C-alpha positions as CSV (number, residue, x, y, z in Angstrom):
1,M,99.1,99.3,177.6
2,R,98.1,95.6,177.4
3,Q,97.8,93.9,180.7
4,I,98.8,90.3,181.5
5,S,97.6,88.9,184.8
6,F,98.3,85.7,186.6
7,I,96.0,84.4,189.4
8,T,98.1,82.1,191.5
9,I,98.9,80.9,195.0
10,H,102.6,81.6,194.3
11,P,102.8,85.2,193.1
12,K,106.5,85.3,193.8
13,I,107.1,83.0,190.8
14,I,105.5,85.5,188.5
15,E,107.3,88.5,190.2
16,A,110.6,86.8,189.9
17,Y,110.2,85.9,186.2
18,K,108.7,89.2,184.9
19,V,112.0,91.2,185.4
20,F,113.7,89.2,182.7
21,G,113.6,88.9,178.9
22,V,110.5,89.8,176.9
23,F,108.4,90.7,180.0
24,R,110.9,93.4,181.0
25,S,111.3,94.6,177.4
26,A,107.5,94.8,176.9
27,E,107.1,96.8,180.1
28,S,110.0,99.1,179.5
29,K,108.6,100.0,176.1
30,A,105.0,100.5,177.4
31,I,103.7,97.6,175.2
32,A,102.5,95.3,178.0
33,S,102.7,95.0,181.7
34,T,102.5,91.9,183.9
35,F,101.2,91.5,187.4
36,A,100.1,88.7,189.8
37,I,97.0,88.3,191.8
38,D,97.5,86.3,195.0
39,L,94.6,83.9,195.2
40,R,95.0,83.6,199.0
41,D,94.0,87.2,199.3
42,Y,90.5,85.9,198.5
43,A,90.5,82.9,200.7
44,A,87.4,81.4,202.1
45,D,88.5,81.6,205.7
46,K,91.1,83.0,208.1
47,H,93.4,80.0,207.4
48,G,93.9,81.0,203.8
49,S,91.9,78.1,202.3
50,V,91.3,78.4,198.5
51,D,90.7,74.7,197.9
52,D,88.7,71.8,199.2
53,T,88.1,68.1,198.9
54,P,86.4,66.9,195.7
55,Y,82.7,65.9,195.8
56,G,82.4,62.2,195.0
57,G,85.7,61.4,196.6
58,G,89.1,61.1,195.0
59,D,92.7,62.2,195.5
60,G,93.8,65.8,195.9
61,M,92.2,69.1,196.4
62,V,90.2,71.3,194.0
63,L,90.5,75.1,193.7
64,R,87.2,76.8,194.9
65,P,85.1,78.7,192.3
66,D,84.1,81.5,194.8
67,C,87.7,82.3,195.6
68,L,88.8,82.2,192.0
69,N,85.9,84.4,191.0
70,Q,86.8,87.1,193.5
71,A,90.4,87.0,192.3
72,L,89.2,87.3,188.7
73,E,87.1,90.3,189.6
74,A,90.1,91.9,191.2
75,A,92.1,91.3,188.1
76,R,89.4,92.8,185.9
77,A,89.2,95.9,188.2
78,K,93.0,96.4,187.9
79,I,93.0,96.0,184.1
80,G,89.8,98.1,183.7
81,F,86.3,96.8,183.3
82,E,86.0,98.6,180.0
83,K,88.8,96.7,178.4
84,S,88.5,93.4,176.5
85,I,89.9,90.4,178.4
86,K,90.6,86.8,177.6
87,V,90.6,84.4,180.6
88,I,92.9,81.4,180.1
89,S,93.3,78.4,182.4
90,T,96.3,76.1,182.2
91,S,95.4,72.4,182.3
92,P,96.7,69.1,181.0
93,T,93.2,68.5,179.6
94,G,93.3,71.7,177.6
95,K,93.9,72.3,173.9
96,L,97.6,72.1,172.9
97,W,99.3,75.5,172.9
98,T,101.0,76.1,169.6
99,Q,102.9,78.8,167.7
100,E,99.7,79.5,165.8
101,A,97.9,80.1,169.1
102,A,100.8,82.4,170.1
103,K,100.4,84.3,166.8
104,Q,96.7,84.8,167.4
105,F,97.2,86.2,170.9
106,S,100.1,88.5,169.7
107,N,97.7,89.9,167.0
108,S,95.0,90.7,169.6
109,N,94.6,93.7,171.7
110,D,92.9,91.8,174.5
111,S,94.4,91.7,177.9
112,V,94.9,88.2,179.3
113,V,94.2,86.7,182.7
114,F,95.9,83.3,183.3
115,I,94.3,81.0,185.9
116,C,97.3,79.0,187.2
117,G,95.9,75.7,188.3
118,R,97.2,73.7,191.3
119,F,96.5,70.6,193.2
120,A,93.8,68.3,191.6
121,G,92.5,71.1,189.4
122,V,89.8,73.8,189.2
123,D,86.1,73.5,190.0
124,Q,84.4,72.9,186.7
125,R,81.7,75.5,187.3
126,F,84.3,78.2,187.3
127,L,85.8,76.9,184.1
128,D,82.4,76.8,182.4
129,S,81.3,80.2,183.6
130,C,84.4,82.3,183.6
131,V,87.2,80.8,181.5
132,D,87.4,81.4,177.7
133,E,90.0,78.7,176.9
134,E,91.9,75.9,178.5
135,Y,95.4,75.3,177.2
136,S,98.1,72.7,177.8
137,L,101.8,72.7,176.9
138,G,101.7,69.0,176.0
139,D,101.1,65.5,177.3
140,V,102.8,66.1,180.6
141,V,101.6,67.2,184.1
142,Y,103.2,70.0,186.1
143,A,102.9,70.7,189.8
144,G,101.2,74.0,188.9
145,G,100.2,76.2,186.1
146,E,102.6,79.1,186.8
147,L,105.4,78.0,184.5
148,P,103.1,76.9,181.6
149,A,101.3,80.2,181.9
150,L,104.5,82.3,181.8
151,L,105.8,80.3,178.8
152,M,102.5,80.9,176.9
153,A,102.6,84.6,177.7
154,E,106.3,84.8,176.7
155,S,105.6,83.0,173.4
156,F,103.0,85.5,172.3
157,L,104.6,88.6,173.8
158,R,107.8,88.1,171.8
159,L,105.8,88.1,168.6
160,V,104.3,91.6,169.4
161,P,106.1,94.2,167.2
162,G,108.6,96.2,169.2
163,V,109.1,93.8,172.0
164,L,112.2,92.1,170.6
165,G,115.3,94.1,169.7
166,D,115.4,92.6,166.3
167,E,111.9,91.6,164.9
168,Q,113.6,89.4,162.3
169,S,114.5,87.0,165.2
170,A,110.9,85.8,165.6
171,I,110.5,85.4,161.9
172,E,113.6,83.2,161.6
173,D,112.7,81.0,164.6
174,S,111.3,77.6,164.4
175,F,107.7,77.7,162.9
176,G,108.3,81.2,161.7
177,M,107.3,82.7,158.3
178,G,110.9,83.0,157.3
179,L,111.4,79.2,157.6
180,Q,108.0,78.4,156.0
181,G,106.8,76.9,159.3
182,L,109.7,74.5,159.5
183,L,112.1,73.8,162.4
184,E,115.1,76.1,162.7
185,Y,118.4,75.2,160.9
186,P,121.6,74.3,162.9
187,S,123.6,77.3,164.2
188,Y,127.3,77.7,164.6
189,T,129.7,80.2,166.0
190,R,133.4,80.6,167.0
191,P,135.7,78.7,167.2
192,V,135.7,77.5,163.6
193,E,137.0,74.1,164.8
194,W,136.0,72.5,168.1
195,Q,136.8,69.0,169.2
196,G,137.6,68.0,165.7
197,Q,134.3,69.4,164.3
198,K,134.4,72.2,161.8
199,V,131.8,74.8,160.9
200,P,130.3,73.9,157.5
201,D,132.3,75.6,154.7
202,I,129.2,77.2,153.2
203,L,128.7,79.3,156.3
204,L,132.2,80.8,155.8
205,S,131.8,81.4,152.1
206,G,130.1,84.9,152.3
207,D,127.6,83.7,149.6
208,H,124.4,84.8,151.2
209,K,122.1,83.2,148.6
210,A,123.8,79.9,148.9
211,I,123.7,80.1,152.8
212,R,119.9,80.8,152.7
213,E,119.4,77.8,150.4
214,W,121.6,75.6,152.6
215,R,119.7,76.6,155.7
216,L,116.3,75.9,154.1
217,V,117.6,72.4,153.1
218,Q,118.8,71.8,156.7
219,S,115.5,73.0,158.1
220,T,113.6,70.6,155.9
221,I,115.9,67.7,156.9
222,K,115.5,68.4,160.6
223,T,111.7,68.8,160.3
224,R,111.4,65.6,158.3
225,E,113.3,63.7,161.0
226,R,111.7,65.3,164.1
227,R,108.4,66.8,163.1
228,P,107.2,65.3,159.8
229,D,103.6,66.4,160.7
230,L,104.8,70.0,159.9
231,L,105.6,69.1,156.3
232,R,102.0,67.9,155.7
233,K,100.5,71.3,156.6
């Protein structure tokens, strides 16, 4: 079973999230399991310190490399030293996490350890020595890396065959192969009319070929308006 670990000072965030959705599905089907490593279990002193002031001055606190390394070794031991592991750190300075990155991770058998950053960041020596990749969810700063890491993990887990109840769902999502990498078309459900707005007649026609063509046109229009860069790929 593939292992996904999160090194964090807030393990309860991970434990609370893992019982829902794709994490629960992946574990129940013995495809992947998720666990948290509490960084404070490897604190530098009896006060639970895992960070310190930055050399050279500056605002905030920096996560210590020695504490992080001990936690990482604990994660490796739990996963199994013989297994291949990718270590990922969440950071606003990292590469942009994309659907393509999610696909690459979904196609890999590597277990993954996420380093959930906090405070002013992570000691660069640990990043240089122990981390394979740094990723960001975009040009925005969060209080910590737990939520970005969970979202990254969810995005690739749902692409692993067998995790979703209907594998076609991932194919028909935005950026999926079924939409030729475009954004997803508009969706409608009951009632047929709501607040004076009606479901497009084509969706009620039963003509599946015409519906597929309409959806492709709508996906193209939405992509051109919101993400024209996707049309140039």
